Phi, psi and omega in degrees: 000153184241131172253133175268120195236133171269123183268156188276060172227111184282065181230139179298329182295338180239022184276060173204172185277132180256143180274133174227141176287133169272108183296157188299326184292344183251358190296329181275356183249327183288122177233163173299131176098356179272158174272139181228160175255125183226151172283140179217103188063226182275358184257168170243125181224174179270148176212169178240134182277117181264333176197163180227136179219161186290317185232156171296162173300155184305325186273006184254130178277109185304322183298340183264358184283149179254163183264151171294134179276313181216164173243141187253352183229140172280316179254142177299135175284329179254131176277162173307322178300313180296327177292317176298317178298321179296326175297314179297316182293320178291329177288314185288324183252016176049055184243145179295140184299321181292328181290325177293313178305318185286330180284342179282331192256157179295150179303330186298335183259008176284143181289146177242124185250126181235132177284137184211167175251139180240139182288133171255311178229095189295332185288349179263011180251137180299149185301322187293323181280326180301325179299334182281344176281136182285180186296341178269000176088024181241146174230111185290142187301318183294328177289319181297320178297317179294327181269005182057040181256002186296325179296315180293318181293330177297320177295320182292326180294321180292330181272000181062029177277330176226167176223155176278146179208169178241123181261130176262124178227173180257149176278349183285125173244117181290137176268134183231158172225150179290130179233172180218145181216164176286138178273174182272004181285127174075171179271126184305321180296320179294322179295321176298320181298320181294328185267008184299330182280342178251091188301318181296318178292323179299310180301316181296314181295318183296319180297314182294327179298315180290337185255027183298338185282355183219170176280125175252116184274145181300325178298321179296321179295320177302314183295330182276354176095008174290136183278148180295324182294321177298317179299310181302318183296315181293328173294316178298327179282348179090007181276336179234162174213148175271152173201164178267121181253135178290138177231154180276139179278116178246110180295348183243022187304321184263014182256141175248126178254109181293139183292133178244130182268166180299148174263157181292129180276145171285172181299319179294318178302312180301317179298317178294317179300314183301316183297317181288320180298323180300324178286323180292318177301321185272359181056046182248137171283136177193135177261129180249135167262112178262096185264106178225142177301160179299131183085013183272002176087032179298321182301323179294324175295316178307307191296318183285332173288322175301316179300320178298317180296313180297322181292346177257017178076015182256182185235163183218148176230143175234129182251137170238153191280340189225149174301321184300332180279337189301315183303317178292316178296319176299319178300316178293317182290319177297320179296331184273318191238004171053232187284000177285353188259130171251146183241130181228108172201167187291350178284351176272156172289163181301322180293316178298316181297319181296321180292321176297319180294323178293326177301323180289309181304318182275001178082014181269352173230138181251351182224140175237147172231130181186177180273197193310309188291345178294351174300339177268011182305136189281051178290148181251350184212064181295132175249347186195136172235128184240131173241103179279145182051058189297341183286349186290135183291342183291347176285352172261125174281117182275333179277158180289134000278134182280142172195160176244129184305324183298318180296321180292321180298320181286329173297315182292327177296319176294322182295311187267354185057056183220158180283157172242133173251126173252113183252137177191148168275345183222073184299153173298152182299322181298319182291312181297322179298320176295323179291327177296326182272001181068017171291321169249158178261126184274126173239130185243143171235089190278351185231151174292156178295145184063018178056028175296134183295144169293149184296148177287137181249126181244118178265124180253124178276109185287346173293320176294321178300319183292320178299327180274005173095006180270105180264005185284163173287343186249122175292161179298322178301312180294318180302310180303314186292323175302309183299319180298315179296316180299320181292335181252017176056039175253158185260156188230140173243126175244132185245130173215120187270054178205114177274174181095180182267316181220154183293318182196174175252148183221136173273117187282353176268312185248352177085007181296137172238123177300123182254157172291132179292340185262338188225154174276069182207147178285154180275144179261136183271129174246112187291324183299326177255358185048053183224148168269127183234150172262123182276005178254318181245352176091357179301143175213152178211162178286131179299141182282147173279332181236153177294123180294346180270310186238000180064019174288147176271359180275056177240130187210173179284140178233147180078173189223129175252182180299326178294319181292318180298320178301317178297319180292321176300316182296322178293319185282321185233081192300324185271357182287140177265118188248129173249121179258134183232101176213188181300325184289328184266352182242022182286334182277153182295134177083358184296317182305307187296319181299313180296320179290324179293319176300320180290320181295323184271015173083010179277359177223137172273321183234128172258112181255129180196178179263204187310328187291348177258005188281346185216159169085335181290133183221077183242138190290338187262006175278116177245346182230128169242129179241127178254111189290326179210101184283354189267355188307310183270343187296331187260008179287146179282070184213128183301340179270006186305313180293319179296315179297323179294314180299317180295313182297314181294320179293318180295312184290328175294331181289357180277347186267142172060040185274353181236224186289321184287141177285152181241159172225153181234135176237118185251119178264130185206157172261358184229057186296337182275357180294136184300327182296320183282324177298317180288331171297316179304315182278353186052049186244082185295318187296320180295319178297314181303311182296317181292318180291324180297322179299319179291322180294320177300312179301319183273001185054056176247169176301147006272009178284326179229152172271155179233147165227130183254123178253121178246120180251131184220148179192161183287337178256122181301322183300315181293324177297315183294317179296315181294322180296317175298319181289319177298320176302317181297318181295319179299314180297324182287328189256343179262158177279174180284006173283347181256143174261126180246112183255138180109195001282152179211159178297144180288159177309314171261092194285348177213123175229131179053044178067016175245128174284141188232126174241156179229147170234136181245125176252130176243135180202153172264307173221131180223097189293338180263013189296305187295323178298317181293314182296323179294318179300311184298318179296319176295317181298315179302313182289334177281320188258329191246337186300318183296338178269005178063027170274134184257138173235119178254119180256108185250104180275128188053062183296145175261332182241128180258002185283000000 
């Protein structure tokens, strides 16, 4: 039998299926979707079995085929659906198959390759070096480098005493706990008779005898009151033995989730639920846009439609855009569905994610909650897919391999014949336009649950504040509102979409701004580490005491980040308890959940944060939301800047007054007359949508046109310019005149990590030659440019234009 295998080498030259003979000893174990170890040239590498057939293809010489060495899985890691999906995704996004397969799977099962030295003739190696080789005869390169042994080992290589090799290992580390079991020594009844005079030993042995069908952990025996001395004695007598039992990593092992029952649906919720349920019942694919104002009860509709799917023996997945949103959503879903829920997001350890993933694969979990990559969860009978806050750009993976979770959801919807719910208070223009054309079915929730009023929104013109002599970050209106909330023990959310202490440093004499040496971007000052940092390449340096350009001492921080605002708040409101939530404070595992729990439990009066606090938070005591600078995203060189500003402000405003207490929102801006900000004040999505659509039509942008963004980068400007012109020429030659090819021109961020960046933008409504042209360009690029280390990024339907 022959297995067709995709090998673990991310190179276009080997991006196809290789035939391997399945040896007789493995024929009953090798299945489609399992990982295998195969020889490939001089190396041994991991691969994935994509299909199995009796004979090789006619053009393959059977005598030259190699055998599979080992199998790594008892159960396939890839389902037939995921294999089919990987083929579609690699074709659509011009992505290598192995890259697609690996983005689908947990990091824990990806192969780990380590360079090592292997003994050929051990008697010719000095004793001191020989000791450094492990029991399998390997000495890892990184250890040899650390021990300064490379010179001596190089001599041994030349003498053929040792050889270089690559060791393939797994990232999976099994979690184990010490357990104890009854041994096969003696007759159990006779042993019990012998132990009758020692009651404690008798009870322990009898208990373990009754529990032979499962792992009994020593920790469990301690908690039950069995004595350690009785255990040690029975082990010494040979009646019991200790062993390491594999245990599942459960990130919620110590959490108790109180059962929550369904809530009474409003008429609008009921109408939405009935429409979705009809498609679940009929096993029909259909995409719904659930457009509901903030606090309108979209989550309750999600939960009751999930329950409908589960009652029919089907499965459901829910995606949320940020790790920060996961804790609250997990709480709601776990309270409703208990142990049926698996959680998948990057805040878990690799081992925890793998164990949660296995629960889904093995059918022990029927519901998943997770961020973008959880769209690949290996469910076999999906009845419903939900994408909450569907407008969020985080659903698009910007790194290679690129994909949008919405596209994957709709592919899986077709495969399983199940509905997709796209939920949002501020849908993307593309999504709402499709709903208008009935490509998606529009369901609306126009009111908050219990008819709670939307918060009053007050727009503060910071130009007037400045004219009145207020140079503070806080307008007099916001300052008074904060004080009022603190006086009445109410909570406040303050939003600033800029982390760090200050935006940049500026010399007041010559105007010099310290720049990243690798990127065309100013450095951000972080006070906690007293460093200037680049948020693009990670470069950092100590801030100068004198201007490096003119040696003036008048150099200081300008602009304000979250660290600086925290400091100013503490000065202004001395007794206030402030919780800051940004990338810097949430980098450690579990930090998101801890900070939010602290705020919910009243350990914070003010929650200050960046984009991660703008959505999903639902706490009864939040009565004030303050937006410190609404203009941060408005001025970005991106055609979606106004849309993102509207979405972000509407979402963050929706955190206020969601329960009994009334809420208010104060938005500070230097552009109060901008239509995006005016429409936020009126909470008028449709007016914003219509106005923004008119601009998109004029500019030939989505949803009227599709886009492809080509980014060309290299360390030498000349090579970037030459390649960009040539790629532009290829596109003009291979696309029809229905496509607009714009550029090449420098990217908005024209240099990142010492690489110059140019962009070409293609706009089209229909382009019959598109895939043929892109395939030709991709082949040409790999043939002509890869060896020169020039990078070409082809981004289909880009979300970020920077």
